[in-house]
KOLDO-559900 format. One line per field, with one value per atom (N, C-alpha, C): residue number from 0; residue in three letters; atom name; z, y, x. Coordinates in steps of 0.02 Angstrom, whole numbers, plus 50000, padded with zeros to 5 digits. Example, Ala and Ser with C-alpha at 12.3 -4.5 7.8 and 13.67 -1.06 7.14 Angstrom:
n <- (0/0/0/1/1/1)
res <- (ALA/ALA/ALA/SER/SER/SER)
atom <- (N/CA/C/N/CA/C)
c3 <- (50390/50390/50390/50354/50357/50394)
c2 <- (49716/49775/49835/49888/49947/50002)
c1 <- (50660/50615/50660/50642/50684/50645)
This chain:
n <- (0/0/0/1/1/1/2/2/2/3/3/3/4/4/4/5/5/5/6/6/6/7/7/7/8/8/8/9/9/9/10/10/10/11/11/11/12/12/12/13/13/13/14/14/14/15/15/15/16/16/16/17/17/17/18/18/18/19/19/19/20/20/20/21/21/21/22/22/22/23/23/23/24/24/24/25/25/25/26/26/26/27/27/27/28/28/28/29/29/29/30/30/30/31/31/31/32/32/32/33/33/33/34/34/34/35/35/35/36/36/36/37/37/37/38/38/38/39/39/39/40/40/40/41/41/41/42/42/42/43/43/43/44/44/44/45/45/45/46/46/46/47/47/47/48/48/48/49/49/49/50/50/50/51/51/51/52/52/52/53/53/53/54/54/54/55/55/55/56/56/56/57/57/57/58/58/58/59/59/59/60/60/60/61/61/61/62/62/62/63/63/63/64/64/64/65/65/65/66/66/66/67/67/67/68/68/68/69/69/69/70/70/70/71/71/71/72/72/72/73/73/73/74/74/74/75/75/75/76/76/76/77/77/77/78/78/78/79/79/79/80/80/80/81/81/81/82/82/82/83/83/83/84/84/84/85/85/85/86/86/86/87/87/87/88/88/88/89/89/89/90/90/90/91/91/91/92/92/92/93/93/93/94/94/94/95/95/95/96/96/96/97/97/97/98/98/98/99/99/99/100/100/100/101/101/101/102/102/102/103/103/103/104/104/104/105/105/105/106/106/106/107/107/107/108/108/108/109/109/109/110/110/110/111/111/111/112/112/112/113/113/113/114/114/114/115/115/115/116/116/116/117/117/117/118/118/118/119/119/119/120/120/120/121/121/121/122/122/122/123/123/123/124/124/124/125/125/125/126/126/126/127/127/127/128/128/128/129/129/129/130/130/130/131/131/131/132/132/132/133/133/133/134/134/134/135/135/135/136/136/136/137/137/137/138/138/138/139/139/139/140/140/140/141/141/141/142/142/142/143/143/143/144/144/144/145/145/145/146/146/146/147/147/147/148/148/148/149/149/149/150/150/150/151/151/151/152/152/152/153/153/153/154/154/154/155/155/155/156/156/156/157/157/157/158/158/158/159/159/159/160/160/160/161/161/161/162/162/162/163/163/163/164/164/164/165/165/165/166/166/166/167/167/167/168/168/168/169/169/169/170/170/170/171/171/171/172/172/172/173/173/173/174/174/174/175/175/175/176/176/176/177/177/177/178/178/178/179/179/179/180/180/180/181/181/181/182/182/182/183/183/183/184/184/184/185/185/185/186/186/186/187/187/187/188/188/188/189/189/189/190/190/190/191/191/191/192/192/192/193/193/193/194/194/194/195/195/195/196/196/196/197/197/197/198/198/198/199/199/199/200/200/200/201/201/201/202/202/202/203/203/203/204/204/204/205/205/205/206/206/206/207/207/207/208/208/208)
res <- (UNK/UNK/UNK/UNK/UNK/UNK/UNK/UNK/UNK/UNK/UNK/UNK/UNK/UNK/UNK/UNK/UNK/UNK/UNK/UNK/UNK/UNK/UNK/UNK/UNK/UNK/UNK/UNK/UNK/UNK/UNK/UNK/UNK/UNK/UNK/UNK/UNK/UNK/UNK/UNK/UNK/UNK/UNK/UNK/UNK/UNK/UNK/UNK/UNK/UNK/UNK/UNK/UNK/UNK/UNK/UNK/UNK/UNK/UNK/UNK/UNK/UNK/UNK/UNK/UNK/UNK/UNK/UNK/UNK/UNK/UNK/UNK/UNK/UNK/UNK/UNK/UNK/UNK/UNK/UNK/UNK/UNK/UNK/UNK/UNK/UNK/UNK/UNK/UNK/UNK/UNK/UNK/UNK/UNK/UNK/UNK/UNK/UNK/UNK/UNK/UNK/UNK/UNK/UNK/UNK/UNK/UNK/UNK/UNK/UNK/UNK/UNK/UNK/UNK/UNK/UNK/UNK/UNK/UNK/UNK/UNK/UNK/UNK/UNK/UNK/UNK/UNK/UNK/UNK/UNK/UNK/UNK/UNK/UNK/UNK/UNK/UNK/UNK/UNK/UNK/UNK/UNK/UNK/UNK/UNK/UNK/UNK/UNK/UNK/UNK/UNK/UNK/UNK/UNK/UNK/UNK/UNK/UNK/UNK/UNK/UNK/UNK/UNK/UNK/UNK/UNK/UNK/UNK/UNK/UNK/UNK/UNK/UNK/UNK/UNK/UNK/UNK/UNK/UNK/UNK/UNK/UNK/UNK/UNK/UNK/UNK/UNK/UNK/UNK/UNK/UNK/UNK/UNK/UNK/UNK/UNK/UNK/UNK/UNK/UNK/UNK/UNK/UNK/UNK/UNK/UNK/UNK/UNK/UNK/UNK/UNK/UNK/UNK/UNK/UNK/UNK/UNK/UNK/UNK/UNK/UNK/UNK/UNK/UNK/UNK/UNK/UNK/UNK/UNK/UNK/UNK/UNK/UNK/UNK/UNK/UNK/UNK/UNK/UNK/UNK/UNK/UNK/UNK/UNK/UNK/UNK/UNK/UNK/UNK/UNK/UNK/UNK/UNK/UNK/UNK/UNK/UNK/UNK/UNK/UNK/UNK/UNK/UNK/UNK/UNK/UNK/UNK/UNK/UNK/UNK/UNK/UNK/UNK/UNK/UNK/UNK/UNK/UNK/UNK/UNK/UNK/UNK/UNK/UNK/UNK/UNK/UNK/UNK/UNK/UNK/UNK/UNK/UNK/UNK/UNK/UNK/UNK/UNK/UNK/UNK/UNK/UNK/UNK/UNK/UNK/UNK/UNK/UNK/UNK/UNK/UNK/UNK/UNK/UNK/UNK/UNK/UNK/UNK/UNK/UNK/UNK/UNK/UNK/UNK/UNK/UNK/UNK/UNK/UNK/UNK/UNK/UNK/UNK/UNK/UNK/UNK/UNK/UNK/UNK/UNK/UNK/UNK/UNK/UNK/UNK/UNK/UNK/UNK/UNK/UNK/UNK/UNK/UNK/UNK/UNK/UNK/UNK/UNK/UNK/UNK/UNK/UNK/UNK/UNK/UNK/UNK/UNK/UNK/UNK/UNK/UNK/UNK/UNK/UNK/UNK/UNK/UNK/UNK/UNK/UNK/UNK/UNK/UNK/UNK/UNK/UNK/UNK/UNK/UNK/UNK/UNK/UNK/UNK/UNK/UNK/UNK/UNK/UNK/UNK/UNK/UNK/UNK/UNK/UNK/UNK/UNK/UNK/UNK/UNK/UNK/UNK/UNK/UNK/UNK/UNK/UNK/UNK/UNK/UNK/UNK/UNK/UNK/UNK/UNK/UNK/UNK/UNK/UNK/UNK/UNK/UNK/UNK/UNK/UNK/UNK/UNK/UNK/UNK/UNK/UNK/UNK/UNK/UNK/UNK/UNK/UNK/UNK/UNK/UNK/UNK/UNK/UNK/UNK/UNK/UNK/UNK/UNK/UNK/UNK/UNK/UNK/UNK/UNK/UNK/UNK/UNK/UNK/UNK/UNK/UNK/UNK/UNK/UNK/UNK/UNK/UNK/UNK/UNK/UNK/UNK/UNK/UNK/UNK/UNK/UNK/UNK/UNK/UNK/UNK/UNK/UNK/UNK/UNK/UNK/UNK/UNK/UNK/UNK/UNK/UNK/UNK/UNK/UNK/UNK/UNK/UNK/UNK/UNK/UNK/UNK/UNK/UNK/UNK/UNK/UNK/UNK/UNK/UNK/UNK/UNK/UNK/UNK/UNK/UNK/UNK/UNK/UNK/UNK/UNK/UNK/UNK/UNK/UNK/UNK/UNK/UNK/UNK/UNK/UNK/UNK/UNK/UNK/UNK/UNK/UNK/UNK/UNK/UNK/UNK/UNK/UNK/UNK/UNK/UNK/UNK/UNK/UNK/UNK/UNK/UNK/UNK/UNK/UNK/UNK/UNK/UNK/UNK/UNK/UNK/UNK/UNK/UNK/UNK/UNK/UNK/UNK/UNK/UNK/UNK/UNK/UNK/UNK/UNK/UNK/UNK/UNK/UNK/UNK/UNK/UNK/UNK/UNK/UNK/UNK/UNK/UNK/UNK/UNK/UNK/UNK/UNK/UNK/UNK/UNK/UNK/UNK/UNK/UNK/UNK/UNK/UNK/UNK/UNK/UNK/UNK/UNK/UNK/UNK/UNK/UNK/UNK/UNK/UNK/UNK/UNK/UNK/UNK)
atom <- (N/CA/C/N/CA/C/N/CA/C/N/CA/C/N/CA/C/N/CA/C/N/CA/C/N/CA/C/N/CA/C/N/CA/C/N/CA/C/N/CA/C/N/CA/C/N/CA/C/N/CA/C/N/CA/C/N/CA/C/N/CA/C/N/CA/C/N/CA/C/N/CA/C/N/CA/C/N/CA/C/N/CA/C/N/CA/C/N/CA/C/N/CA/C/N/CA/C/N/CA/C/N/CA/C/N/CA/C/N/CA/C/N/CA/C/N/CA/C/N/CA/C/N/CA/C/N/CA/C/N/CA/C/N/CA/C/N/CA/C/N/CA/C/N/CA/C/N/CA/C/N/CA/C/N/CA/C/N/CA/C/N/CA/C/N/CA/C/N/CA/C/N/CA/C/N/CA/C/N/CA/C/N/CA/C/N/CA/C/N/CA/C/N/CA/C/N/CA/C/N/CA/C/N/CA/C/N/CA/C/N/CA/C/N/CA/C/N/CA/C/N/CA/C/N/CA/C/N/CA/C/N/CA/C/N/CA/C/N/CA/C/N/CA/C/N/CA/C/N/CA/C/N/CA/C/N/CA/C/N/CA/C/N/CA/C/N/CA/C/N/CA/C/N/CA/C/N/CA/C/N/CA/C/N/CA/C/N/CA/C/N/CA/C/N/CA/C/N/CA/C/N/CA/C/N/CA/C/N/CA/C/N/CA/C/N/CA/C/N/CA/C/N/CA/C/N/CA/C/N/CA/C/N/CA/C/N/CA/C/N/CA/C/N/CA/C/N/CA/C/N/CA/C/N/CA/C/N/CA/C/N/CA/C/N/CA/C/N/CA/C/N/CA/C/N/CA/C/N/CA/C/N/CA/C/N/CA/C/N/CA/C/N/CA/C/N/CA/C/N/CA/C/N/CA/C/N/CA/C/N/CA/C/N/CA/C/N/CA/C/N/CA/C/N/CA/C/N/CA/C/N/CA/C/N/CA/C/N/CA/C/N/CA/C/N/CA/C/N/CA/C/N/CA/C/N/CA/C/N/CA/C/N/CA/C/N/CA/C/N/CA/C/N/CA/C/N/CA/C/N/CA/C/N/CA/C/N/CA/C/N/CA/C/N/CA/C/N/CA/C/N/CA/C/N/CA/C/N/CA/C/N/CA/C/N/CA/C/N/CA/C/N/CA/C/N/CA/C/N/CA/C/N/CA/C/N/CA/C/N/CA/C/N/CA/C/N/CA/C/N/CA/C/N/CA/C/N/CA/C/N/CA/C/N/CA/C/N/CA/C/N/CA/C/N/CA/C/N/CA/C/N/CA/C/N/CA/C/N/CA/C/N/CA/C/N/CA/C/N/CA/C/N/CA/C/N/CA/C/N/CA/C/N/CA/C/N/CA/C/N/CA/C/N/CA/C/N/CA/C/N/CA/C/N/CA/C/N/CA/C/N/CA/C/N/CA/C/N/CA/C/N/CA/C/N/CA/C/N/CA/C/N/CA/C/N/CA/C/N/CA/C/N/CA/C/N/CA/C/N/CA/C/N/CA/C/N/CA/C/N/CA/C/N/CA/C/N/CA/C/N/CA/C/N/CA/C/N/CA/C/N/CA/C/N/CA/C/N/CA/C/N/CA/C/N/CA/C/N/CA/C)
c3 <- (43167/43216/43285/43313/43355/43417/43467/43541/43579/43615/43657/43702/43731/43782/43736/43687/43652/43614/43610/43579/43635/43694/43758/43764/43755/43786/43735/43678/43623/43638/43644/43663/43720/43767/43832/43823/43780/43762/43717/43676/43635/43682/43723/43782/43824/43853/43881/43834/43769/43737/43712/43710/43691/43767/43817/43876/43884/43864/43871/43832/43762/43715/43744/43765/43795/43859/43902/43961/43931/43876/43857/43824/43788/43754/43808/43851/43911/43939/43959/43989/43946/43885/43847/43836/43828/43824/43879/43945/44009/44020/43991/43992/43947/43884/43847/43874/43904/43935/43988/44033/44081/44043/43995/43976/43936/43910/43873/43927/43992/44036/44030/43995/43983/44003/44070/44100/44097/44119/44120/44189/44190/44256/44263/44324/44334/44311/44286/44263/44324/44300/44351/44334/44384/44371/44340/44285/44271/44321/44313/44371/44377/44428/44445/44416/44374/44351/44395/44395/44449/44401/44407/44395/44422/44398/44435/44418/44458/44441/44448/44482/44486/44415/44373/44310/44266/44228/44182/44120/44112/44037/44053/44027/44046/44014/43956/43908/43949/43985/44009/44092/44136/44209/44241/44207/44241/44216/44157/44113/44158/44163/44186/44267/44302/44368/44404/44406/44433/44386/44325/44288/44261/44270/44243/44280/44252/44278/44349/44356/44419/44481/44474/44526/44550/44513/44516/44539/44563/44583/44638/44685/44739/44728/44669/44653/44676/44673/44703/44765/44811/44877/44888/44848/44845/44853/44911/44938/45003/45022/45092/45107/45162/45182/45250/45250/45330/45326/45392/45421/45459/45441/45479/45499/45539/45561/45509/45511/45484/45495/45565/45594/45570/45548/45516/45580/45631/45681/45664/45688/45661/45689/45657/45670/45662/45620/45616/45548/45530/45450/45425/45362/45344/45278/45260/45215/45181/45113/45075/45019/45003/44945/44930/44857/44826/44846/44856/44865/44835/44833/44800/44745/44697/44637/44604/44646/44633/44647/44675/44690/44758/44800/44865/44872/44917/44928/45005/45036/45118/45133/45190/45224/45303/45305/45385/45397/45450/45496/45560/45586/45654/45669/45736/45752/45794/45809/45833/45893/45900/45961/45953/45901/45883/45902/45945/45964/45962/45954/45910/45849/45812/45745/45720/45655/45636/45545/45527/45464/45422/45361/45318/45257/45239/45182/45140/45068/45029/44961/44951/44887/44844/44790/44733/44730/44727/44720/44655/44602/44524/44534/44573/44586/44586/44637/44645/44633/44610/44574/44644/44700/44753/44792/44816/44848/44934/44966/45034/45064/45137/45167/45245/45260/45318/45371/45425/45470/45534/45561/45630/45654/45719/45753/45823/45846/45917/45976/45971/46030/46021/45981/45986/45939/45897/45848/45794/45761/45699/45663/45597/45559/45492/45452/45382/45362/45301/45257/45177/45153/45082/45052/44980/44956/44868/44846/44772/44752/44709/44695/44636/44623/44578/44566/44499/44490/44537/44562/44610/44680/44690/44760/44769/44841/44852/44916/44925/44985/45021/45071/45112/45164/45169/45228/45260/45338/45375/45433/45463/45535/45584/45652/45709/45756/45833/45890/45928/45962/46005/46081/46129/46182/46231/46212/46249/46209/46148/46111/46054/46048/46000/45921/45871/45803/45795/45749/45736/45664/45627/45546/45540/45492/45473/45396/45390/45320/45303/45265/45257/45187/45174/45107/45106/45048/45030/44962/44973/44898/44884/44823/44800/44790/44822/44826/44776/44742/44710/44686/44654/44634/44691/44753/44799/44878/44870/44918/44917/44978/44981/45049/45045/45121/45120/45205/45226/45280/45279/45325/45345/45415/45441/45484/45465/45506/45536/45594/45626/45635/45637/45649/45706/45763/45811/45807/45758/45744/45679/45645/45593/45524/45535/45466/45479/45523/45531/45532/45588/45594/45593/45591/45580/45620/45655/45690/45658/45654/45643/45695/45657/45697/45685/45621/45602/45537/45536/45480/45466/45416/45398/45341/45332/45281/45247/45200/45193/45125/45152/45099/45087/45029/45008/45026/45057/45079/45014/44996/44935/44955/44936/44946/44904)
c2 <- (55135/55179/55160/55203/55200/55192/55140/55153/55203/55247/55298/55282/55214/55200/55204/55166/55167/55234/55286/55349/55379/55371/55412/55387/55324/55289/55315/55314/55342/55427/55459/55532/55548/55500/55499/55474/55429/55400/55457/55497/55547/55609/55624/55687/55671/55606/55582/55577/55561/55559/55628/55669/55755/55765/55762/55789/55759/55701/55671/55694/55715/55748/55821/55849/55914/55915/55880/55872/55862/55807/55778/55843/55880/55935/55991/56001/56054/56029/55961/55926/55934/55923/55935/56005/56051/56118/56142/56121/56138/56111/56042/56011/56053/56067/56104/56167/56203/56262/56261/56208/56208/56170/56149/56117/56184/56225/56288/56333/56342/56387/56450/56439/56491/56477/56503/56481/56552/56538/56593/56627/56696/56726/56773/56783/56828/56897/56927/56997/57039/57088/57134/57203/57243/57313/57352/57397/57449/57491/57518/57569/57626/57649/57710/57766/57816/57866/57930/57974/58028/58092/58125/58190/58255/58295/58364/58419/58435/58486/58559/58558/58633/58655/58608/58631/58639/58703/58719/58706/58704/58670/58622/58563/58501/58505/58540/58546/58591/58655/58691/58711/58664/58669/58737/58786/58839/58889/58885/58929/58964/59035/59060/59061/59055/59041/59109/59115/59173/59200/59192/59208/59276/59302/59381/59428/59478/59532/59566/59566/59598/59552/59480/59452/59455/59504/59505/59580/59611/59676/59688/59640/59634/59593/59584/59531/59572/59646/59676/59656/59653/59624/59560/59524/59439/59451/59423/59415/59420/59420/59417/59486/59527/59591/59606/59660/59686/59740/59749/59811/59852/59912/59974/60031/60066/60122/60187/60239/60303/60315/60300/60319/60268/60209/60165/60107/60113/60049/59989/59940/59873/59861/59841/59831/59750/59710/59646/59624/59558/59535/59500/59507/59482/59444/59384/59335/59341/59353/59351/59313/59275/59208/59211/59197/59174/59111/59091/59033/59025/58957/58930/58944/58916/58935/59009/59050/59124/59156/59130/59165/59205/59191/59241/59254/59314/59314/59317/59286/59278/59306/59333/59360/59352/59319/59298/59349/59386/59438/59436/59454/59430/59492/59511/59559/59540/59588/59570/59527/59477/59435/59385/59369/59323/59338/59394/59405/59487/59498/59467/59445/59405/59384/59387/59381/59378/59351/59360/59336/59381/59394/59431/59379/59390/59355/59407/59413/59454/59423/59435/59403/59453/59436/59470/59443/59477/59449/59475/59419/59447/59465/59448/59471/59534/59564/59650/59689/59652/59683/59716/59682/59716/59675/59700/59652/59650/59603/59596/59564/59597/59562/59555/59491/59468/59458/59508/59512/59476/59446/59400/59411/59414/59407/59366/59363/59316/59365/59422/59455/59459/59422/59407/59457/59494/59545/59506/59529/59501/59566/59575/59629/59613/59638/59627/59691/59700/59763/59741/59793/59792/59851/59835/59898/59878/59933/59929/59944/59911/59922/59971/60010/60063/60086/60061/60070/60019/60056/60007/60025/60024/60037/60011/59992/59975/60006/60033/60051/60010/59997/59952/60009/59996/60023/59970/59985/59931/59959/59920/59963/59916/59938/59886/59927/59911/59927/59957/60008/60041/60003/60027/59995/60007/60062/60072/60053/60010/59992/60037/60097/60143/60123/60145/60127/60153/60126/60142/60131/60180/60177/60167/60108/60102/60101/60126/60141/60112/60071/60036/60057/60072/60084/60045/60009/59973/59998/60017/60065/60038/60029/60012/60072/60073/60135/60128/60073/60063/59985/59977/59908/59844/59871/59829/59858/59906/59950/59951/59942/59961/59983/59998/60041/60022/60014/60006/60055/60093/60138/60116/60112/60101/60151/60167/60227/60219/60250/60250/60307/60310/60361/60350/60390/60382/60434/60470/60526/60521/60470/60452/60485/60487/60503/60582/60629/60692/60708/60656/60659/60585/60579/60505/60514/60456/60434/60366/60373/60323/60255/60196/60136/60098/60110/60077/60107/60109/60130/60099/60068/60017/60025/60031/60043/59963/59932/59860/59875/59846/59831/59757/59738/59674/59640/59583/59540/59501/59512/59468/59405/59347/59292/59271)
c1 <- (54827/54817/54866/54908/54957/54919/54924/54891/54907/54879/54888/54956/54951/55002/55064/55068/55135/55162/55114/55130/55161/55135/55158/55235/55232/55304/55367/55341/55397/55416/55363/55372/55420/55408/55440/55514/55521/55582/55628/55593/55623/55652/55609/55627/55688/55692/55750/55810/55808/55858/55891/55846/55857/55895/55869/55901/55981/55995/56047/56100/56080/56120/56147/56097/56095/56153/56147/56190/56267/56262/56332/56358/56326/56356/56384/56341/56362/56429/56432/56487/56555/56544/56599/56627/56583/56600/56636/56616/56646/56718/56723/56780/56831/56820/56865/56881/56839/56852/56906/56901/56954/57027/57022/57089/57115/57080/57113/57127/57099/57115/57056/57005/56960/56904/56880/56808/56764/56696/56658/56675/56683/56684/56625/56609/56540/56549/56510/56522/56531/56582/56592/56563/56553/56532/56585/56565/56624/56635/56714/56727/56681/56679/56639/56682/56654/56689/56674/56729/56730/56714/56660/56647/56661/56706/56725/56685/56645/56593/56623/56694/56734/56767/56773/56797/56748/56762/56700/56736/56786/56837/56864/56855/56888/56949/56951/57010/57057/57037/57085/57068/57090/57050/57066/57120/57135/57090/57053/57023/56956/56952/56908/56900/56954/56953/56994/57058/57089/57146/57145/57189/57195/57122/57097/57164/57175/57220/57188/57130/57098/57124/57148/57160/57234/57273/57333/57354/57315/57328/57368/57382/57428/57487/57506/57560/57629/57635/57676/57695/57666/57661/57698/57697/57732/57801/57820/57890/57906/57975/57993/58010/57978/58007/58025/58065/58074/58037/58020/57955/57989/57993/58017/57967/57972/57932/57965/57928/57957/58028/58049/58128/58169/58148/58200/58195/58156/58162/58119/58146/58124/58054/57996/57937/57924/57960/57952/57970/57949/57951/57882/57881/57827/57844/57805/57803/57739/57749/57683/57688/57633/57635/57563/57561/57502/57476/57418/57375/57321/57296/57233/57233/57288/57309/57301/57332/57325/57270/57215/57150/57164/57212/57208/57281/57299/57373/57357/57412/57402/57480/57475/57526/57533/57599/57601/57666/57639/57688/57697/57761/57779/57824/57811/57849/57915/57951/58020/58012/58061/58047/57997/57957/57904/57841/57818/57764/57750/57685/57639/57643/57594/57610/57535/57517/57468/57454/57404/57397/57338/57356/57308/57294/57230/57202/57171/57191/57170/57151/57074/57044/57000/57003/56961/56892/56839/56778/56742/56739/56718/56650/56611/56534/56515/56563/56545/56618/56672/56725/56764/56759/56794/56840/56892/56945/56913/56928/56910/56973/57002/57045/57029/57055/57022/57090/57093/57145/57130/57183/57178/57242/57253/57317/57322/57379/57378/57369/57340/57312/57233/57212/57131/57083/57131/57101/57083/57021/57001/56957/56975/56941/56935/56891/56861/56848/56902/56899/56879/56858/56839/56863/56888/56915/56919/56956/56962/57040/57069/57125/57120/57179/57194/57265/57285/57359/57400/57446/57492/57474/57412/57388/57310/57308/57239/57210/57155/57128/57066/57065/57028/56990/56915/56882/56853/56841/56793/56783/56737/56710/56732/56734/56750/56725/56739/56718/56770/56759/56809/56809/56849/56849/56782/56743/56683/56623/56636/56584/56560/56590/56581/56599/56576/56585/56656/56694/56760/56771/56787/56801/56868/56885/56965/56972/57039/57055/57128/57152/57191/57223/57272/57314/57373/57374/57437/57456/57525/57559/57617/57633/57696/57728/57796/57840/57902/57901/57965/57964/58019/58040/58035/58064/58078/58048/58012/57979/57898/57872/57795/57777/57723/57707/57624/57614/57548/57537/57483/57462/57375/57377/57315/57298/57225/57205/57139/57127/57062/57036/56964/56926/56869/56864/56813/56760/56769/56710/56675/56658/56641/56670/56733/56782/56801/56791/56811/56876/56900/56982/57001/57066/57098/57171/57177/57235/57264/57334/57375/57374/57346/57362/57426/57444/57505/57530/57581/57634/57689/57691/57758/57789/57848/57880/57912/57895/57931/57988/58033/58097/58093/58106/58121/58178/58174/58229/58250/58301/58340/58383/58351/58387/58442)
């Protein structure tokens, strides 16, 4: 029978020998890694991924947005135009361009001499199948119209206030009159649509660059 004191001593010696072997192995591995240029590096987080919620079809980002025919009813208006009245007098110039990947049409117009000037933004709403026009100018006027396109024309309607606060009906017709011609007619009614007066009538001739 081995005395308890001797047994404890032998166990302690065995543990110390095992630890020495473990430390020696770790030292050798670390040295080898430094010699070969390969060292452990702290783990890095994977790069964050970006998710685009606006694209319904990742394979075709343009699919289902504004490529339908309904969005292009006003394509005939796109271009640079010289605007005159019914007598041929200059009324200004107009630049009309598509924007937002073809989802809207933007018109920038300016009167002779550079003032006043204004901007129109036309867009088709697929939810109610109607067009909307937002008009603003440097005289502080702003109007909103709604309408429907038919063939080579579109007719907008909207309401506003007169000088004395009375309700005014507005009717705006944009029509293609030929390959390089179109017209805009803006009419107003102060009696609920019984009679109409012309607020603007412009004949547009395309400026060929």
